[in-house]
C-alpha positions as CSV (number, residue, x, y, z in Angstrom):
1,M,22.6,243.6,88.2
2,E,24.3,244.0,91.5
3,I,22.0,243.1,94.4
4,T,21.9,245.9,96.8
5,S,19.2,247.7,98.9
6,E,19.2,250.5,96.5
7,T,18.9,248.2,93.3
8,L,15.8,246.6,94.9
9,E,14.2,249.7,96.3
10,H,11.9,250.8,93.2
11,H,10.0,247.6,92.6
12,W,6.8,247.1,94.8
13,L,6.4,243.4,94.9
14,P,2.9,242.0,95.0
15,F,1.6,239.8,98.0
16,T,5.1,240.2,99.7
17,D,6.5,241.7,102.9
18,N,8.5,244.3,100.8
19,R,10.7,245.4,103.9
20,G,11.6,242.0,104.8
21,F,12.2,240.9,101.3
22,K,14.6,243.8,100.7
23,R,16.5,242.8,103.9
24,E,16.7,239.2,102.9
25,P,16.2,238.9,99.0
26,R,15.5,235.6,97.5
27,L,15.9,235.9,93.8
28,F,15.5,233.5,91.0
29,V,17.8,234.0,87.9
30,R,17.2,230.9,85.9
31,A,15.1,227.9,85.5
32,E,14.9,224.4,83.6
33,G,12.8,221.5,83.9
34,M,12.0,220.8,87.6
35,Y,14.3,223.6,89.0
36,Y,15.0,227.2,89.6
37,W,18.5,228.6,90.3
38,N,18.9,231.6,92.7
39,H,21.1,234.5,92.7
40,R,23.8,232.6,94.4
41,G,23.8,229.9,92.0
42,E,22.0,227.3,94.1
43,R,19.5,225.0,92.7
44,I,15.8,225.1,94.0
45,L,13.5,222.2,93.3
46,D,10.3,223.7,92.2
47,G,7.5,222.1,94.3
48,S,4.6,224.5,93.2
49,S,5.0,224.6,89.4
50,G,6.1,228.1,89.9
51,L,2.6,229.5,90.9
52,F,0.8,226.6,89.6
53,T,1.7,227.8,86.2
54,S,4.5,225.7,84.7
55,A,3.1,222.1,84.6
56,A,5.3,221.1,81.9
57,G,8.4,222.2,83.5
58,H,10.5,225.5,83.0
59,C,11.9,227.0,80.0
60,R,10.6,224.5,77.4
61,P,12.6,225.3,74.0
62,E,9.4,224.4,72.1
63,I,7.6,227.3,73.7
64,A,10.3,229.7,73.4
65,K,10.6,228.9,69.9
66,A,7.2,229.4,69.1
67,V,7.0,232.8,70.8
68,G,10.3,233.9,69.1
69,E,9.0,233.1,65.7
70,Q,5.6,234.7,66.4
71,L,7.4,238.0,67.6
72,Q,9.4,238.2,64.3
73,T,6.3,237.5,62.1
74,L,3.3,239.3,63.9
75,D,4.3,241.0,67.2
76,F,1.0,242.7,67.9
77,T,-2.5,243.4,66.8
78,A,-5.3,244.1,68.8
79,S,-8.5,241.7,68.6
80,F,-10.9,244.7,68.3
81,M,-12.5,244.3,64.9
82,R,-9.5,242.4,63.8
83,G,-7.9,239.0,64.4
84,H,-4.9,236.6,63.7
85,P,-5.1,233.0,62.9
86,A,-3.4,231.5,66.1
87,S,-6.0,233.0,68.4
88,F,-8.8,231.0,66.5
89,E,-6.6,227.8,66.4
90,L,-6.0,228.1,70.1
91,A,-9.7,228.8,71.0
92,N,-10.5,225.6,68.7
93,Q,-7.9,223.5,70.8
94,V,-8.9,224.7,74.1
95,A,-12.6,223.9,73.1
96,E,-11.6,220.4,72.5
97,L,-10.6,220.1,76.2
98,T,-13.4,221.9,77.9
99,P,-16.7,220.1,79.0
100,Q,-19.2,219.6,76.3
101,G,-20.9,222.7,75.4
102,L,-18.3,225.2,76.7
103,D,-17.0,225.9,73.4
104,H,-16.9,229.6,72.9
105,I,-13.6,231.0,74.4
106,F,-12.9,234.6,75.2
107,F,-9.2,235.5,75.7
108,C,-7.7,237.9,78.4
109,N,-4.6,238.1,80.3
110,S,-4.8,236.7,83.7
111,G,-7.2,234.7,86.0
112,S,-8.1,237.8,87.6
113,E,-9.3,239.3,84.2
114,A,-11.2,236.0,83.4
115,I,-13.0,236.4,86.7
116,D,-14.0,240.0,86.0
117,T,-15.0,238.9,82.2
118,A,-17.1,236.1,83.5
119,I,-19.1,238.5,85.8
120,K,-19.9,240.7,82.8
121,I,-20.7,237.6,80.7
122,A,-23.2,236.5,83.3
123,F,-24.7,240.1,83.4
124,A,-24.9,240.5,79.8
125,Y,-26.7,237.1,79.4
126,H,-29.4,237.9,81.9
127,L,-29.9,241.4,80.3
128,A,-30.3,239.6,76.9
129,R,-33.0,237.3,78.5
130,N,-34.9,240.3,80.0
131,E,-33.8,239.4,83.5
132,A,-31.8,242.4,84.5
133,Q,-32.9,242.1,88.0
134,R,-30.5,239.3,88.4
135,T,-27.9,241.6,90.0
136,Y,-26.6,239.3,93.0
137,L,-23.4,237.2,92.7
138,V,-22.5,234.4,95.0
139,S,-19.3,233.4,96.1
140,R,-17.9,231.2,99.1
141,E,-16.1,231.8,102.3
142,R,-12.2,231.4,101.8
143,A,-12.6,231.7,98.0
144,Y,-10.0,233.5,96.0
145,H,-11.0,234.7,92.6
146,G,-8.2,237.0,91.8
147,V,-7.5,240.7,92.6
148,N,-9.5,242.9,90.2
149,I,-12.5,244.7,91.6
150,G,-14.9,242.0,90.9
151,G,-12.8,239.1,92.1
152,T,-11.8,241.1,95.3
153,A,-15.7,241.5,96.1
154,L,-16.1,237.8,95.5
155,S,-13.2,237.1,97.7
156,G,-13.8,235.1,101.0
157,M,-10.1,235.6,102.3
158,V,-10.3,238.5,104.6
159,R,-6.8,239.8,104.1
160,N,-7.5,240.1,100.5
161,R,-10.5,242.4,100.8
162,E,-10.5,244.1,104.5
163,A,-8.5,247.2,102.9
164,F,-10.8,247.8,100.1
165,G,-14.4,247.7,101.4
166,S,-17.3,245.8,99.6
167,L,-16.1,247.1,96.0
168,L,-19.2,245.5,94.4
169,P,-22.7,245.5,95.9
170,G,-24.9,242.5,96.0
171,V,-22.4,239.9,96.7
172,L,-23.2,237.0,99.0
173,H,-21.2,234.3,100.4
174,L,-21.8,230.7,101.1
175,R,-20.0,229.0,104.0
176,H,-16.7,227.2,103.3
177,T,-16.5,223.3,103.3
178,L,-13.2,223.1,105.4
179,L,-14.5,220.9,108.2
180,P,-13.1,219.1,111.0
181,A,-14.7,215.8,110.2
182,N,-12.7,215.5,107.0
183,R,-9.3,216.3,108.6
184,C,-6.3,214.4,107.1
185,K,-8.7,212.3,104.9
186,P,-7.5,212.1,101.3
187,G,-9.5,213.2,98.3
188,M,-13.2,214.2,98.9
189,G,-14.6,214.2,102.4
190,D,-17.8,212.4,103.4
191,V,-19.2,215.3,105.4
192,G,-20.5,218.5,104.2
193,A,-22.4,218.2,101.0
194,D,-25.3,219.7,103.0
195,L,-23.5,223.0,103.1
196,A,-24.7,223.3,99.4
197,E,-28.2,224.1,101.0
198,D,-26.8,227.7,101.8
199,L,-27.4,228.6,98.2
200,Q,-31.1,227.3,98.5
201,R,-31.4,229.5,101.7
202,L,-29.9,232.6,99.7
203,V,-32.4,232.2,97.0
204,Q,-35.1,232.2,99.3
205,L,-33.6,235.4,101.0
206,V,-33.2,237.5,97.9
207,G,-35.9,236.0,95.3
208,E,-35.9,233.2,93.0
209,K,-34.9,235.4,90.1
210,R,-32.4,237.8,91.6
211,I,-29.1,235.9,91.7
212,A,-27.0,236.1,88.4
213,A,-24.1,233.5,89.0
214,V,-22.4,231.5,91.6
215,F,-18.7,231.4,91.6
216,V,-17.0,228.1,92.7
217,E,-13.3,226.9,92.8
218,P,-13.8,223.2,92.4
219,I,-10.9,222.9,94.6
220,A,-10.4,226.1,96.6
221,G,-6.5,226.2,95.8
222,S,-5.0,229.6,97.1
223,T,-6.8,229.5,100.4
224,G,-5.0,226.3,101.4
225,V,-6.5,223.4,99.1
226,I,-9.9,222.7,100.1
227,V,-11.4,219.8,98.4
228,P,-15.2,219.7,98.0
229,P,-17.3,217.2,99.9
230,R,-18.7,214.2,98.1
231,G,-21.9,215.5,96.6
232,Y,-21.4,219.1,97.2
233,L,-20.7,220.4,93.6
234,Q,-23.6,218.2,92.1
235,R,-26.1,219.8,94.8
236,I,-24.9,223.2,93.9
237,R,-25.4,222.4,90.1
238,E,-28.8,221.2,90.8
239,I,-30.0,224.4,92.6
240,C,-28.3,226.7,89.9
241,T,-30.2,224.8,87.2
242,R,-33.5,224.8,89.2
243,Y,-33.4,228.7,89.4
244,G,-31.8,229.8,86.2
245,I,-28.5,230.6,87.9
246,L,-25.4,230.4,86.0
247,L,-22.7,228.3,87.6
248,V,-19.0,229.6,86.9
249,F,-16.1,227.3,87.8
250,D,-12.8,229.0,88.6
251,E,-10.3,226.5,87.0
252,V,-7.4,229.0,87.1
253,I,-5.4,226.6,89.5
254,C,-7.2,223.2,88.7
255,G,-7.4,223.6,84.9
256,F,-4.9,221.8,82.4
257,G,-4.4,218.5,84.3
258,R,-4.1,219.3,87.8
259,T,-6.8,217.1,88.9
260,G,-5.9,214.1,86.4
261,E,-8.5,215.2,83.9
262,A,-8.0,218.5,81.6
263,F,-10.4,220.2,84.0
264,A,-11.7,219.6,87.7
265,A,-15.2,219.8,86.2
266,Q,-14.4,216.6,84.5
267,S,-12.8,215.0,87.5
268,F,-16.0,215.6,89.5
269,G,-18.3,215.1,86.9
270,V,-20.2,218.4,87.3
271,A,-20.6,220.9,84.2
272,P,-20.5,224.6,84.8
273,D,-22.1,227.2,82.5
274,I,-18.8,229.4,82.4
275,M,-15.3,228.5,83.2
276,T,-12.3,230.4,83.9
277,M,-8.7,229.4,83.3
278,A,-5.3,230.9,82.9
279,K,-1.9,229.9,84.5
280,A,-0.9,226.6,82.8
281,L,-2.6,227.5,79.6
282,T,0.7,228.9,78.3
283,N,2.9,226.8,80.9
284,G,3.5,230.4,82.4
285,A,5.5,231.5,79.7
286,Q,3.3,234.4,78.5
287,P,0.5,236.0,80.5
288,M,-2.6,234.7,79.4
289,G,-6.3,234.0,80.6
290,A,-9.5,232.8,79.0
291,V,-13.2,232.3,79.7
292,A,-15.0,229.3,78.3
293,V,-18.7,230.0,77.8
294,H,-21.5,227.5,76.9
295,E,-23.1,227.6,73.5
296,T,-26.4,228.9,74.8
297,I,-24.8,231.8,76.8
298,Y,-22.8,232.9,73.7
299,Q,-25.8,232.7,71.4
300,E,-28.2,234.5,73.5
301,V,-25.9,237.5,73.8
302,V,-24.8,237.5,70.3
303,N,-28.3,237.0,68.8
304,R,-30.3,239.4,70.9
305,S,-27.8,242.2,69.8
306,P,-28.6,244.6,67.0
307,Q,-26.6,243.9,63.7
308,N,-23.2,245.5,62.8
309,V,-22.3,246.6,66.4
310,P,-20.3,244.8,69.0
311,E,-22.5,242.3,71.0
312,F,-20.3,242.6,74.1
313,F,-18.7,245.8,75.0
314,H,-15.6,244.3,76.8
315,G,-12.0,243.2,76.1
316,Y,-8.5,244.2,76.7
317,T,-5.7,245.5,74.5
318,Y,-3.7,242.4,75.0
319,S,-6.7,239.8,74.6
320,A,-5.4,237.0,72.3
321,H,-2.0,238.6,71.9
322,P,-0.1,236.8,69.2
323,A,2.9,235.7,71.5
324,A,0.6,234.5,74.0
325,C,-1.4,232.3,71.6
326,A,1.8,230.9,70.2
327,A,2.9,229.9,73.8
328,G,-0.5,228.5,74.3
329,L,-0.5,226.4,71.2
330,A,3.1,225.1,71.8
331,T,2.0,224.2,75.5
332,L,-1.0,222.2,74.5
333,E,1.0,220.4,72.0
334,I,3.4,219.4,74.9
335,Y,0.6,218.4,76.9
336,R,-0.7,216.4,74.0
337,K,2.5,214.8,72.8
338,E,4.0,213.9,76.2
339,Q,0.6,212.7,77.6
340,L,1.3,214.8,80.6
341,F,-2.4,215.0,82.0
342,E,-2.2,211.1,82.0
343,K,1.2,211.2,83.6
344,A,-0.2,213.4,86.3
345,R,-2.9,211.2,87.0
346,A,-0.8,208.1,87.1
347,L,1.6,209.8,89.7
348,S,-1.1,211.5,91.9
349,D,-1.7,208.4,94.2
350,Y,2.0,208.1,94.8
351,F,2.2,211.9,95.3
352,Q,-0.9,212.1,97.9
353,A,0.7,209.1,99.9
354,A,4.0,210.9,100.2
355,M,2.0,214.2,101.4
356,F,-0.3,212.4,103.8
357,A,2.5,210.4,105.3
358,L,3.5,213.7,106.9
359,Q,0.5,213.6,109.1
360,D,2.5,211.7,111.7
361,L,4.6,214.8,112.6
362,P,3.5,216.7,115.8
363,I,3.4,220.3,114.2
364,I,0.8,218.9,111.4
365,A,-2.8,220.3,111.9
366,D,-4.2,219.0,108.6
367,V,-3.5,217.3,105.3
368,R,-5.7,217.8,102.4
369,G,-5.2,217.0,98.7
370,Y,-6.6,215.7,95.2
371,G,-4.6,214.8,92.1
372,M,-1.4,216.7,92.0
373,L,-2.4,219.3,94.4
374,A,-2.0,219.2,98.4
375,G,-1.9,221.3,101.4
376,I,0.0,220.7,104.5
377,E,-1.4,222.8,107.4
378,V,0.9,223.5,110.4
379,K,-0.2,224.6,113.8
380,P,-0.1,228.4,114.3
381,G,2.6,230.1,115.9
382,K,2.5,233.4,117.6
383,A,0.5,234.9,115.0
384,P,-1.6,233.5,112.3
385,G,0.6,233.0,109.1
386,A,3.9,233.7,110.8
387,R,4.7,229.9,110.9
388,G,3.9,229.5,107.3
389,T,6.1,232.4,106.2
390,E,9.0,231.0,108.1
391,L,8.3,227.6,106.7
392,Q,8.6,228.8,103.1
393,G,11.8,230.6,104.0
394,K,13.4,227.7,105.5
395,L,12.3,225.5,102.5
396,F,13.7,227.9,100.0
397,D,17.1,227.9,102.0
398,R,17.1,224.2,101.8
399,G,16.5,224.0,98.3
400,L,12.7,223.8,97.8
401,H,10.3,226.2,96.3
402,I,6.8,226.2,97.6
403,K,3.9,228.4,97.8
404,T,2.4,229.0,101.3
405,T,-1.0,230.7,102.4
406,A,-1.3,231.6,106.2
407,D,-0.1,228.3,107.8
408,V,-0.5,226.0,104.9
409,A,2.1,224.8,102.5
410,I,0.7,224.3,99.1
411,I,2.5,221.6,97.0
412,A,1.7,221.3,93.2
413,P,4.7,219.7,91.4
414,P,5.1,219.9,87.5
415,F,3.7,217.0,86.0
416,I,7.1,216.1,84.5
417,A,8.0,215.0,88.0
418,T,9.2,211.5,88.9
419,R,8.7,209.5,91.8
420,A,12.1,210.4,92.9
421,D,11.4,214.1,92.8
422,I,8.2,213.3,94.8
423,D,10.5,211.7,97.6
424,T,12.8,214.6,97.6
425,I,10.0,217.1,98.2
426,A,8.5,214.9,100.9
427,G,11.8,214.4,102.5
428,M,12.9,218.1,102.6
429,L,9.3,218.9,103.9
430,R,9.8,216.3,106.6
431,D,13.3,217.6,107.7
432,A,11.9,221.2,107.9
433,L,8.8,220.5,109.7
434,R,10.8,218.2,112.3
435,E,12.3,221.5,113.6
436,Y,9.0,222.6,115.1
């Protein structure tokens, strides 16, 4: 396709300055391993695993082969009152990775759908237990839980919700845990565990049996990598357990090895009741999301329902799509065969040291990180977010792809990265940041 203002006009890009993009388009046309290639034929090092998706690197032939064979065998069947073997096999394999007890898997098509599914599961569970008065949901400031109505209502990022109103009633927000006392400290900060007491205050405000679920990103990723203070998640878990509140971990970014374990729940030693996932589940090769649900929740919903009718009136046309299941199975096989979670864990100290070394630059406001995920926050320019957007463009033109949110550069390399790749990413960041 010829790249002109006319050929680019009809696609309304998401989360994009469409007018700016169409004046100066940046397009990818090919990918392999650690790299993209743009429409000018220039190679771009992928510093953010696509969008936290391609942990095993791009265009893995094993995944392409599995998807192609599936499409030539069984291209589509809905999962309503029917099924196909690959969905059950994928659920079995995902359940082997999730924390103990979270062994019932509901498939959807994205992290956003996973969050809205988790909301419905929470309400269905409490209804089955004759506690339908539990209508409140709790999220956090600076949270990102996707862009469907439920996830947007949970959002704590103002720009993601200001144009749309409240969307859902009864959503309460805890304070965020981004504290000056933890600035430029690797891993979990020492200050801020007491912020978990916000949940205790909300229980006292609305009633001990009124909150259905608390939604938490173990590491708040899209907002700019906010790592929880030491003891914070444990205290949230304690309060939820005490008052019968379901704890939902949003592991769409953290899941599948990003923190060094299969899920951040295991890295931080805190087990949720429900867990959402997507992105790296299929290495980004096919759209897919999933919700892992604890055995007790599944049994409560299923066994309290009448016989011979669906127990949970929810699902999507493309839930457990055969091609997506094939991609998921091939992806999990790569993770196992190449021990990519273990490789990520082994590389994380080197990666974090390289990112935190950038704090000597005058433009740096903060550096945060855990595992193979880091946020480099720069001092704001004339308007909030303007400098981050400019930095992303500068890095792209230098040959490095990253994600930025506001004035934070988010770095999340594929797990196939080498120390040399980390050095290259750090060097390109340093060169670009020196210009400020």
